[in-house]
gemmi code that builds the backbone of each chain (N, CA, C; Angstrom):
import gemmi

chains = {
    "A": [
        ("MET", (303.428, -24.869, 241.985), (303.369, -26.069, 241.145), (302.246, -25.975, 240.127)),
        ("GLY", (301.084, -25.484, 240.528), (299.924, -25.415, 239.649), (300.160, -24.541, 238.441)),
        ("SER", (300.729, -23.327, 238.639), (300.950, -22.411, 237.530), (302.047, -22.934, 236.606)),
        ("ASP", (303.075, -23.579, 237.187), (304.141, -24.157, 236.364), (303.587, -25.274, 235.481)),
        ("ALA", (302.689, -26.072, 236.060), (302.135, -27.205, 235.328), (301.398, -26.744, 234.080)),
        ("LYS", (300.784, -25.550, 234.153), (300.034, -25.056, 232.992), (300.965, -24.643, 231.840)),
        ("LEU", (302.237, -24.406, 232.180), (303.192, -23.971, 231.158), (303.846, -25.130, 230.422)),
        ("LEU", (303.588, -26.338, 230.913), (304.288, -27.494, 230.357), (303.306, -28.522, 229.798)),
        ("ALA", (303.453, -28.807, 228.507), (302.633, -29.859, 227.899), (303.504, -31.103, 227.723)),
        ("ASN", (302.882, -32.253, 227.719), (303.691, -33.463, 227.510), (302.956, -34.454, 226.602)),
        ("ARG", (303.761, -35.352, 226.029), (303.215, -36.358, 225.124), (303.516, -37.767, 225.651)),
        ("ILE", (303.520, -37.879, 226.966), (303.873, -39.169, 227.583), (302.878, -40.266, 227.186)),
        ("LYS", (301.606, -39.917, 227.196), (300.575, -40.916, 226.868), (300.771, -41.459, 225.443)),
        ("VAL", (301.097, -40.544, 224.533), (301.303, -40.938, 223.136), (302.520, -41.869, 223.025)),
        ("TRP", (303.599, -41.467, 223.710), (304.825, -42.275, 223.665), (304.618, -43.634, 224.334)),
        ("ARG", (303.860, -43.626, 225.411), (303.595, -44.901, 226.096), (302.851, -45.861, 225.179)),
        ("ALA", (301.869, -45.290, 224.461), (301.079, -46.119, 223.541), (301.979, -46.662, 222.428)),
        ("GLU", (302.871, -45.798, 221.956), (303.771, -46.211, 220.874), (304.717, -47.326, 221.328)),
        ("LYS", (305.172, -47.212, 222.573), (306.114, -48.213, 223.110), (305.382, -49.370, 223.801)),
        ("ASN", (304.060, -49.277, 223.817), (303.236, -50.326, 224.436), (303.590, -50.537, 225.916)),
        ("LEU", (303.643, -49.433, 226.635), (304.002, -49.465, 228.060), (302.817, -48.998, 228.906)),
        ("THR", (302.580, -49.691, 230.007), (301.568, -49.184, 230.949), (302.257, -48.159, 231.863)),
        ("GLN", (301.436, -47.417, 232.599), (302.006, -46.448, 233.547), (302.861, -47.171, 234.588)),
        ("GLU", (302.385, -48.341, 235.031), (303.110, -49.108, 236.049), (304.475, -49.569, 235.525)),
        ("GLU", (304.493, -50.069, 234.291), (305.771, -50.530, 233.717), (306.746, -49.372, 233.558)),
        ("LEU", (306.225, -48.256, 233.061), (307.086, -47.078, 232.881), (307.612, -46.595, 234.238)),
        ("ALA", (306.731, -46.600, 235.223), (307.131, -46.152, 236.568), (308.270, -47.009, 237.111)),
        ("ARG", (308.165, -48.313, 236.947), (309.225, -49.218, 237.426), (310.543, -48.953, 236.720)),
        ("ARG", (310.473, -48.690, 235.441), (311.712, -48.444, 234.676), (312.379, -47.134, 235.093)),
        ("ILE", (311.540, -46.138, 235.401), (312.080, -44.822, 235.769), (312.484, -44.775, 237.255)),
        ("GLY", (311.857, -45.635, 238.053), (312.159, -45.639, 239.487), (311.290, -44.681, 240.279)),
        ("VAL", (310.006, -44.594, 239.877), (309.035, -43.772, 240.624), (307.754, -44.587, 240.789)),
        ("SER", (306.746, -43.994, 241.436), (305.469, -44.696, 241.577), (304.604, -44.475, 240.328)),
        ("ARG", (303.618, -45.357, 240.135), (302.702, -45.170, 239.005), (301.968, -43.841, 239.127)),
        ("LYS", (301.691, -43.476, 240.380), (300.970, -42.226, 240.618), (301.767, -41.020, 240.118)),
        ("THR", (303.082, -41.096, 240.272), (303.927, -39.996, 239.804), (303.836, -39.866, 238.283)),
        ("ILE", (303.910, -41.004, 237.596), (303.763, -40.974, 236.133), (302.394, -40.409, 235.764)),
        ("ASN", (301.372, -40.837, 236.495), (300.005, -40.371, 236.220), (299.871, -38.854, 236.408)),
        ("THR", (300.449, -38.339, 237.481), (300.323, -36.893, 237.737), (301.131, -36.073, 236.714)),
        ("ILE", (302.264, -36.628, 236.273), (303.048, -35.926, 235.238), (302.251, -35.926, 233.931)),
        ("GLU", (301.718, -37.100, 233.600), (300.958, -37.264, 232.354), (299.740, -36.329, 232.309)),
        ("ARG", (299.078, -36.165, 233.451), (297.890, -35.298, 233.509), (298.239, -33.828, 233.628)),
        ("GLY", (299.538, -33.525, 233.755), (299.963, -32.132, 233.864), (299.730, -31.546, 235.241)),
        ("VAL", (299.613, -32.406, 236.256), (299.408, -31.941, 237.631), (300.754, -31.673, 238.309)),
        ("PHE", (301.737, -32.505, 237.982), (303.045, -32.417, 238.630), (304.126, -32.161, 237.583)),
        ("VAL", (304.971, -31.169, 237.861), (306.092, -30.878, 236.955), (307.318, -31.638, 237.459)),
        ("PRO", (307.840, -32.573, 236.659), (308.971, -33.380, 237.137), (310.290, -32.623, 237.063)),
        ("SER", (311.298, -33.175, 237.733), (312.642, -32.589, 237.667), (313.252, -32.898, 236.306)),
        ("THR", (314.364, -32.252, 236.022), (315.087, -32.505, 234.766), (315.516, -33.970, 234.697)),
        ("ILE", (315.889, -34.516, 235.849), (316.365, -35.908, 235.884), (315.266, -36.870, 235.406)),
        ("ILE", (314.061, -36.697, 235.934), (312.966, -37.591, 235.512), (312.605, -37.337, 234.052)),
        ("ALA", (312.627, -36.067, 233.646), (312.315, -35.749, 232.241), (313.313, -36.441, 231.314)),
        ("LEU", (314.594, -36.407, 231.689), (315.624, -37.053, 230.857), (315.487, -38.580, 230.887)),
        ("LYS", (315.130, -39.119, 232.041), (314.921, -40.571, 232.135), (313.765, -41.006, 231.240)),
        ("LEU", (312.697, -40.194, 231.228), (311.540, -40.510, 230.372), (311.953, -40.480, 228.903)),
        ("ALA", (312.693, -39.440, 228.530), (313.130, -39.308, 227.138), (314.019, -40.490, 226.750)),
        ("ARG", (314.898, -40.887, 227.667), (315.791, -42.019, 227.393), (314.979, -43.307, 227.218)),
        ("GLU", (313.956, -43.451, 228.050), (313.115, -44.651, 227.972), (312.360, -44.713, 226.645)),
        ("PHE", (311.948, -43.538, 226.165), (311.211, -43.497, 224.886), (312.153, -43.457, 223.678)),
        ("GLY", (313.442, -43.264, 223.953), (314.428, -43.225, 222.865), (314.306, -41.991, 222.005)),
        ("CYS", (314.058, -40.856, 222.643), (313.931, -39.613, 221.869), (314.497, -38.444, 222.669)),
        ("ALA", (314.513, -37.275, 222.062), (314.980, -36.074, 222.765), (313.903, -35.618, 223.746)),
        ("VAL", (314.335, -34.965, 224.813), (313.388, -34.546, 225.848), (312.330, -33.575, 225.305)),
        ("GLU", (312.720, -32.799, 224.269), (311.761, -31.849, 223.672), (310.613, -32.560, 222.959)),
        ("LYS", (310.838, -33.844, 222.634), (309.766, -34.607, 221.987), (308.745, -35.114, 223.017)),
        ("VAL", (309.138, -35.060, 224.271), (308.231, -35.516, 225.340), (307.568, -34.326, 226.016)),
        ("PHE", (308.364, -33.295, 226.292), (307.841, -32.094, 226.958), (308.022, -30.873, 226.064)),
        ("GLU", (307.063, -29.970, 226.158), (307.234, -28.691, 225.451), (306.533, -27.580, 226.224)),
        ("LEU", (307.088, -26.384, 226.071), (306.485, -25.238, 226.747), (305.247, -24.789, 226.006)),
        ("VAL", (304.220, -24.456, 226.766), (302.989, -23.938, 226.154), (303.150, -22.429, 226.024)),
        ("GLU", (303.073, -21.950, 224.801), (303.253, -20.492, 224.570), (301.969, -19.735, 224.873)),
    ],
    "B": [
        ("MET", (303.910, -63.076, 244.967), (303.572, -62.212, 243.827), (303.961, -60.772, 244.146)),
        ("PRO", (304.773, -60.133, 243.267), (305.191, -58.764, 243.565), (304.005, -57.797, 243.569)),
        ("GLN", (304.066, -56.823, 244.463), (302.980, -55.850, 244.550), (303.246, -54.700, 243.577)),
        ("THR", (302.156, -54.063, 243.128), (302.325, -52.886, 242.292), (302.656, -51.716, 243.205)),
        ("THR", (303.198, -50.644, 242.604), (303.534, -49.466, 243.415), (302.263, -48.871, 244.018)),
        ("ASP", (301.132, -49.008, 243.322), (299.855, -48.514, 243.861), (299.492, -49.247, 245.151)),
        ("GLN", (299.710, -50.559, 245.162), (299.373, -51.351, 246.352), (300.274, -50.978, 247.536)),
        ("VAL", (301.548, -50.755, 247.247), (302.488, -50.371, 248.311), (302.092, -49.005, 248.888)),
        ("LEU", (301.773, -48.070, 247.994), (301.387, -46.723, 248.454), (300.064, -46.767, 249.229)),
        ("ALA", (299.128, -47.593, 248.759), (297.828, -47.698, 249.441), (298.004, -48.277, 250.842)),
        ("ARG", (298.892, -49.269, 250.966), (299.164, -49.882, 252.276), (299.749, -48.838, 253.228)),
        ("ARG", (300.694, -48.056, 252.723), (301.298, -47.016, 253.569), (300.242, -45.982, 253.975)),
        ("ARG", (299.358, -45.626, 253.038), (298.332, -44.630, 253.325), (297.417, -45.108, 254.453)),
        ("VAL", (297.000, -46.377, 254.371), (296.121, -46.936, 255.418), (296.818, -46.882, 256.780)),
        ("LEU", (298.092, -47.253, 256.807), (298.841, -47.240, 258.075), (298.956, -45.819, 258.625)),
        ("LEU", (299.204, -44.860, 257.746), (299.348, -43.468, 258.204), (298.014, -42.900, 258.687)),
        ("ILE", (296.922, -43.295, 258.034), (295.597, -42.840, 258.482), (295.311, -43.399, 259.877)),
        ("ALA", (295.600, -44.690, 260.072), (295.393, -45.310, 261.395), (296.271, -44.621, 262.441)),
        ("PHE", (297.511, -44.364, 262.070), (298.450, -43.687, 262.980), (297.897, -42.315, 263.372)),
        ("LEU", (297.441, -41.548, 262.373), (296.952, -40.191, 262.635), (295.693, -40.210, 263.498)),
        ("ILE", (294.744, -41.104, 263.178), (293.500, -41.176, 263.956), (293.808, -41.570, 265.402)),
        ("GLY", (294.623, -42.613, 265.557), (294.973, -43.073, 266.907), (295.714, -42.019, 267.701)),
        ("TRP", (296.694, -41.411, 267.051), (297.491, -40.389, 267.730), (296.622, -39.184, 268.102)),
        ("ALA", (295.762, -38.741, 267.162), (294.914, -37.569, 267.420), (293.957, -37.840, 268.575)),
        ("ALA", (293.390, -39.057, 268.630), (292.465, -39.395, 269.719), (293.200, -39.430, 271.064)),
        ("TRP", (294.347, -40.072, 271.067), (295.118, -40.193, 272.316), (295.679, -38.837, 272.757)),
        ("TYR", (296.369, -38.153, 271.844), (297.008, -36.891, 272.233), (295.961, -35.790, 272.447)),
        ("GLY", (294.864, -35.875, 271.703), (293.776, -34.920, 271.912), (293.209, -35.040, 273.314)),
        ("PHE", (293.040, -36.281, 273.772), (292.558, -36.510, 275.137), (293.583, -35.995, 276.154)),
        ("PHE", (294.851, -36.244, 275.866), (295.924, -35.774, 276.745), (295.913, -34.240, 276.847)),
        ("VAL", (295.750, -33.578, 275.700), (295.702, -32.109, 275.682), (294.485, -31.615, 276.464)),
        ("ALA", (293.355, -32.328, 276.297), (292.138, -31.948, 277.031), (292.366, -32.061, 278.539)),
        ("GLN", (293.105, -33.086, 278.922), (293.434, -33.239, 280.354), (294.342, -32.099, 280.825)),
        ("GLN", (295.364, -31.831, 280.012), (296.371, -30.831, 280.384), (295.792, -29.419, 280.475)),
        ("THR", (294.835, -29.133, 279.591), (294.300, -27.772, 279.540), (293.068, -27.590, 280.433)),
        ("GLY", (292.629, -28.644, 281.091), (291.496, -28.522, 282.000), (290.144, -28.731, 281.350)),
        ("LEU", (290.125, -28.950, 280.019), (288.845, -29.174, 279.325), (288.175, -30.456, 279.824)),
        ("TYR", (288.981, -31.466, 280.045), (288.461, -32.766, 280.468), (287.752, -32.665, 281.817)),
        ("GLY", (288.290, -31.865, 282.725), (287.712, -31.722, 284.063), (286.333, -31.078, 284.053)),
        ("ASN", (286.050, -30.294, 282.994), (284.759, -29.596, 282.917), (283.657, -30.423, 282.258)),
        ("LEU", (284.012, -31.605, 281.754), (283.011, -32.412, 281.055), (282.091, -33.123, 282.049)),
        ("PRO", (280.799, -33.337, 281.665), (279.912, -34.157, 282.503), (280.433, -35.603, 282.550)),
        ("PRO", (280.040, -36.387, 283.553), (280.615, -37.733, 283.746), (280.560, -38.636, 282.512)),
        ("LEU", (279.389, -38.672, 281.830), (279.263, -39.566, 280.681), (280.209, -39.147, 279.549)),
        ("ALA", (280.201, -37.843, 279.253), (281.076, -37.337, 278.184), (282.537, -37.540, 278.568)),
        ("GLY", (282.851, -37.355, 279.851), (284.221, -37.561, 280.314), (284.646, -39.015, 280.158)),
        ("GLY", (283.723, -39.924, 280.478), (284.022, -41.357, 280.322), (284.252, -41.719, 278.865)),
        ("LEU", (283.411, -41.164, 277.990), (283.578, -41.429, 276.551), (284.897, -40.866, 276.045)),
        ("ALA", (285.239, -39.669, 276.537), (286.505, -39.045, 276.124), (287.686, -39.904, 276.579)),
        ("ALA", (287.619, -40.403, 277.817), (288.711, -41.247, 278.336), (288.822, -42.539, 277.530)),
        ("LEU", (287.654, -43.134, 277.206), (287.651, -44.369, 276.414), (288.248, -44.118, 275.035)),
        ("THR", (287.863, -42.980, 274.431), (288.405, -42.612, 273.114), (289.922, -42.469, 273.193)),
        ("GLY", (290.386, -41.842, 274.270), (291.826, -41.652, 274.440), (292.566, -42.971, 274.564)),
        ("ILE", (291.992, -43.907, 275.326), (292.642, -45.214, 275.515), (292.645, -46.012, 274.210)),
        ("LEU", (291.478, -46.019, 273.551), (291.399, -46.723, 272.262), (292.350, -46.092, 271.241)),
        ("GLY", (292.418, -44.770, 271.279), (293.327, -44.042, 270.387), (294.767, -44.473, 270.610)),
        ("TRP", (295.135, -44.599, 271.888), (296.513, -45.013, 272.197), (296.778, -46.411, 271.644)),
        ("LEU", (295.785, -47.308, 271.766), (295.951, -48.677, 271.258), (296.130, -48.675, 269.738)),
        ("VAL", (295.264, -47.908, 269.052), (295.355, -47.815, 267.580), (296.709, -47.230, 267.184)),
        ("PHE", (297.114, -46.185, 267.896), (298.403, -45.520, 267.630), (299.557, -46.512, 267.802)),
        ("ALA", (299.533, -47.285, 268.894), (300.621, -48.238, 269.173), (300.682, -49.337, 268.114)),
        ("VAL", (299.507, -49.886, 267.748), (299.474, -50.946, 266.737), (299.957, -50.395, 265.387)),
        ("ALA", (299.480, -49.181, 265.038), (299.882, -48.566, 263.762), (301.387, -48.327, 263.744)),
        ("MET", (301.936, -47.902, 264.867), (303.383, -47.633, 264.947), (304.183, -48.917, 264.695)),
        ("VAL", (303.757, -50.008, 265.327), (304.446, -51.304, 265.139), (304.337, -51.738, 263.676)),
        ("LYS", (303.147, -51.580, 263.104), (302.938, -51.995, 261.714), (303.760, -51.136, 260.753)),
        ("ILE", (303.891, -49.844, 261.059), (304.700, -48.961, 260.207), (306.173, -49.406, 260.242)),
        ("LEU", (306.651, -49.746, 261.424), (308.044, -50.210, 261.546), (308.249, -51.510, 260.761)),
        ("ARG", (307.261, -52.412, 260.848), (307.354, -53.670, 260.099), (307.268, -53.405, 258.591)),
        ("PHE", (306.440, -52.451, 258.216), (306.290, -52.055, 256.797), (307.632, -51.544, 256.253)),
        ("ARG", (308.285, -50.696, 257.043), (309.584, -50.134, 256.629), (310.619, -51.252, 256.486)),
        ("GLN", (310.587, -52.181, 257.435), (311.532, -53.299, 257.422), (311.306, -54.171, 256.186)),
        ("ARG", (310.028, -54.377, 255.875), (309.660, -55.259, 254.760), (310.196, -54.740, 253.419)),
        ("TYR", (310.139, -53.415, 253.238), (310.540, -52.849, 251.952), (311.960, -52.286, 251.946)),
        ("LYS", (312.696, -52.561, 253.044), (314.062, -52.039, 253.163), (314.950, -52.541, 252.028)),
        ("ASP", (314.791, -53.797, 251.648), (315.658, -54.397, 250.630), (314.975, -54.512, 249.271)),
        ("ASP", (313.924, -53.725, 249.062), (313.218, -53.731, 247.784), (313.392, -52.357, 247.128)),
        ("PRO", (314.403, -52.230, 246.240), (314.692, -50.897, 245.667), (313.520, -50.284, 244.905)),
        ("GLU", (312.735, -51.123, 244.216), (311.597, -50.594, 243.443), (310.550, -49.975, 244.373)),
        ("ALA", (310.221, -50.695, 245.443), (309.223, -50.181, 246.388), (309.746, -48.943, 247.103)),
        ("ARG", (311.024, -48.987, 247.476), (311.601, -47.829, 248.172), (311.592, -46.590, 247.275)),
        ("ALA", (311.919, -46.817, 245.990), (311.921, -45.685, 245.041), (310.514, -45.112, 244.913)),
        ("ALA", (309.503, -45.993, 244.888), (308.113, -45.532, 244.742), (307.636, -44.805, 245.991)),
        ("LEU", (308.083, -45.288, 247.154), (307.626, -44.681, 248.415), (308.244, -43.313, 248.659)),
        ("ASP", (309.426, -43.092, 248.099), (310.117, -41.832, 248.367), (310.568, -41.198, 247.058)),
        ("ASP", (309.662, -41.111, 246.110), (310.039, -40.512, 244.837), (309.789, -39.001, 244.874)),
        ("GLU", (309.990, -38.368, 243.717), (309.883, -36.910, 243.645), (308.518, -36.383, 244.090)),
        ("LEU", (307.465, -37.052, 243.641), (306.113, -36.600, 243.979), (305.887, -36.697, 245.494)),
        ("ALA", (306.314, -37.826, 246.091), (306.135, -38.013, 247.538), (306.903, -36.928, 248.306)),
        ("ARG", (308.137, -36.658, 247.868), (308.943, -35.631, 248.568), (308.325, -34.249, 248.397)),
        ("ASP", (307.785, -33.982, 247.200), (307.145, -32.687, 246.960), (305.894, -32.529, 247.835)),
        ("GLN", (305.128, -33.609, 247.951), (303.926, -33.561, 248.799), (304.311, -33.363, 250.268)),
        ("ASN", (305.372, -34.040, 250.703), (305.826, -33.872, 252.090), (306.303, -32.448, 252.347)),
        ("ARG", (306.978, -31.876, 251.352), (307.464, -30.494, 251.496), (306.293, -29.526, 251.639)),
        ("ARG", (305.262, -29.710, 250.788), (304.102, -28.812, 250.858), (303.329, -29.007, 252.157)),
        ("ALA", (303.219, -30.266, 252.610), (302.511, -30.547, 253.871), (303.267, -29.914, 255.042)),
        ("SER", (304.598, -29.993, 255.013), (305.399, -29.403, 256.093), (305.237, -27.880, 256.105)),
        ("LEU", (305.221, -27.293, 254.920), (305.042, -25.840, 254.835), (303.682, -25.439, 255.416)),
        ("PHE", (302.657, -26.213, 255.096), (301.321, -25.952, 255.649), (301.368, -26.043, 257.178)),
        ("GLY", (302.076, -27.078, 257.680), (302.200, -27.248, 259.127), (302.896, -26.068, 259.793)),
        ("VAL", (303.901, -25.520, 259.130), (304.608, -24.356, 259.684), (303.641, -23.175, 259.811)),
        ("TYR", (302.825, -22.960, 258.786), (301.847, -21.867, 258.842), (300.823, -22.095, 259.968)),
        ("VAL", (300.394, -23.351, 260.119), (299.450, -23.670, 261.209), (300.096, -23.370, 262.563)),
        ("LEU", (301.362, -23.746, 262.695), (302.064, -23.491, 263.965), (302.187, -21.998, 264.237)),
        ("ILE", (302.548, -21.227, 263.213), (302.676, -19.771, 263.394), (301.320, -19.180, 263.784)),
        ("PHE", (300.284, -19.592, 263.078), (298.933, -19.090, 263.374), (298.531, -19.467, 264.806)),
        ("THR", (298.846, -20.706, 265.203), (298.509, -21.167, 266.556), (299.220, -20.320, 267.608)),
        ("GLN", (300.502, -20.056, 267.370), (301.262, -19.260, 268.324), (300.672, -17.850, 268.458)),
        ("VAL", (300.335, -17.253, 267.314), (299.741, -15.906, 267.340), (298.409, -15.935, 268.089)),
        ("ALA", (297.593, -16.963, 267.801), (296.286, -17.075, 268.456), (296.453, -17.257, 269.966)),
        ("LEU", (297.446, -18.069, 270.371), (297.680, -18.286, 271.805), (298.164, -17.012, 272.487)),
        ("VAL", (298.994, -16.254, 271.807), (299.478, -14.999, 272.388), (298.318, -14.014, 272.553)),
        ("LEU", (297.495, -13.901, 271.480), (296.376, -12.949, 271.521), (295.332, -13.332, 272.574)),
        ("ALA", (295.110, -14.654, 272.728), (294.080, -15.105, 273.665), (294.675, -15.550, 274.999)),
        ("GLY", (295.957, -15.256, 275.180), (296.683, -15.754, 276.352), (296.010, -15.478, 277.677)),
        ("ASP", (295.592, -14.227, 277.913), (295.012, -13.873, 279.214), (293.663, -14.551, 279.450)),
        ("ARG", (292.872, -14.623, 278.385), (291.531, -15.200, 278.542), (291.587, -16.722, 278.733)),
        ("LEU", (292.511, -17.384, 278.030), (292.585, -18.851, 278.115), (293.281, -19.339, 279.385)),
        ("GLU", (294.134, -18.500, 279.930), (294.899, -18.856, 281.134), (295.644, -20.181, 280.962)),
        ("LEU", (296.357, -20.301, 279.845), (297.147, -21.511, 279.599), (298.600, -21.261, 280.003)),
        ("SER", (299.226, -22.268, 280.594), (300.650, -22.150, 280.905), (301.447, -22.369, 279.624)),
        ("ALA", (302.753, -22.118, 279.695), (303.610, -22.321, 278.513), (303.573, -23.784, 278.085)),
        ("ALA", (303.603, -24.701, 279.062), (303.590, -26.134, 278.738), (302.272, -26.533, 278.081)),
        ("GLN", (301.163, -25.989, 278.595), (299.857, -26.305, 277.997), (299.782, -25.773, 276.564)),
        ("GLY", (300.282, -24.566, 276.370), (300.313, -23.981, 275.022), (301.165, -24.828, 274.075)),
        ("ALA", (302.270, -25.348, 274.625), (303.155, -26.190, 273.798), (302.437, -27.472, 273.372)),
        ("HIS", (301.667, -28.064, 274.298), (300.926, -29.288, 273.949), (299.895, -29.012, 272.843)),
        ("VAL", (299.226, -27.866, 272.942), (298.250, -27.495, 271.903), (298.966, -27.332, 270.558)),
        ("SER", (300.131, -26.677, 270.590), (300.898, -26.455, 269.356), (301.362, -27.771, 268.755)),
        ("ILE", (301.860, -28.675, 269.606), (302.328, -29.987, 269.111), (301.167, -30.737, 268.466)),
        ("PHE", (300.031, -30.735, 269.147), (298.857, -31.440, 268.630), (298.461, -30.897, 267.255)),
        ("LEU", (298.298, -29.576, 267.163), (297.852, -28.989, 265.893), (298.928, -29.099, 264.809)),
        ("GLY", (300.200, -28.944, 265.212), (301.292, -29.017, 264.232), (301.400, -30.391, 263.598)),
        ("VAL", (301.466, -31.426, 264.429), (301.617, -32.790, 263.899), (300.367, -33.193, 263.105)),
        ("ALA", (299.192, -32.882, 263.668), (297.950, -33.266, 262.980), (297.836, -32.566, 261.622)),
        ("SER", (298.237, -31.295, 261.557), (298.100, -30.567, 260.284), (299.097, -31.075, 259.243)),
        ("ILE", (300.325, -31.371, 259.665), (301.329, -31.863, 258.704), (300.915, -33.239, 258.165)),
        ("MET", (300.561, -34.140, 259.079), (300.180, -35.481, 258.627), (298.872, -35.457, 257.838)),
        ("GLY", (297.938, -34.651, 258.308), (296.656, -34.533, 257.607), (296.837, -33.976, 256.202)),
        ("ALA", (297.675, -32.946, 256.075), (297.906, -32.337, 254.759), (298.615, -33.320, 253.832)),
        ("ALA", (299.586, -34.063, 254.368), (300.316, -35.035, 253.540), (299.357, -36.110, 253.022)),
        ("LEU", (298.477, -36.579, 253.905), (297.508, -37.604, 253.487), (296.506, -37.045, 252.484)),
        ("TRP", (296.082, -35.812, 252.725), (295.117, -35.181, 251.812), (295.735, -35.030, 250.415)),
        ("LEU", (296.978, -34.567, 250.352), (297.646, -34.422, 249.052), (297.829, -35.789, 248.385)),
        ("ASP", (298.186, -36.786, 249.191), (298.388, -38.143, 248.679), (297.103, -38.692, 248.060)),
        ("MET", (295.975, -38.427, 248.706), (294.701, -38.956, 248.195), (294.166, -38.129, 247.031)),
        ("ARG", (294.435, -36.810, 247.069), (293.885, -35.922, 246.035), (294.611, -36.092, 244.702)),
        ("GLU", (295.935, -36.261, 244.752), (296.703, -36.271, 243.503), (296.892, -37.693, 243.011)),
    ],
}
model = gemmi.Model(1)
for chain_id, residues in chains.items():
    chain = gemmi.Chain(chain_id)
    for i, (resn, *xyz) in enumerate(residues, 1):
        res = gemmi.Residue()
        res.name, res.seqid = resn, gemmi.SeqId(i, " ")
        for name, pos in zip(("N", "CA", "C"), xyz):
            atom = gemmi.Atom()
            atom.name, atom.element = name, gemmi.Element(name[0])
            atom.pos, atom.b_iso = gemmi.Position(*pos), 0.0
            res.add_atom(atom)
        chain.add_residue(res)
    model.add_chain(chain)
structure = gemmi.Structure()
structure.add_model(model)
structure.setup_entities()
């Protein structure tokens, strides 16, 4: 998990600010705990494709706009 | 007033810590009895160990009842249930279980290597394995829960 996390960057914090969502609100909408959103946002936990797509849907953008591979 | 997912997770963590402490004290005392360690203790230490075991059993029993009530309480709350058993929680449980498997394998190897010197029966060895296996899995799950 640790090495995978280093390969994945995310812009969840930026999108949350744009949509004016707290971690708790986003977590409720996605159906996970706030801690899960926090660990994804900090790059500690790599989410499944399902959660990544749910996040993208919540932000109204493509998943590549939320997550990207670090080269 | 609805609870936040943090509050629900914190409540579960407290219950699991109480469960683990109570169970470890009670089952640890039981293992000490089974393996003959308890019989070798001086009277005062033996009395304290017995008291710890009894108190441990009480804490374990109360924690078990509270955990069952906790599960019942959130049975019909989809948001809380989703938070309690989401991807991160399942991933942490998977890693904790894997750690427990390694502890069990190591314990078995150690018991085999030290078998003649320890003079433990198969049943006594099994109790030691159960104690270390359950404690390591629950301990690792709680540690991951608190760390991440």
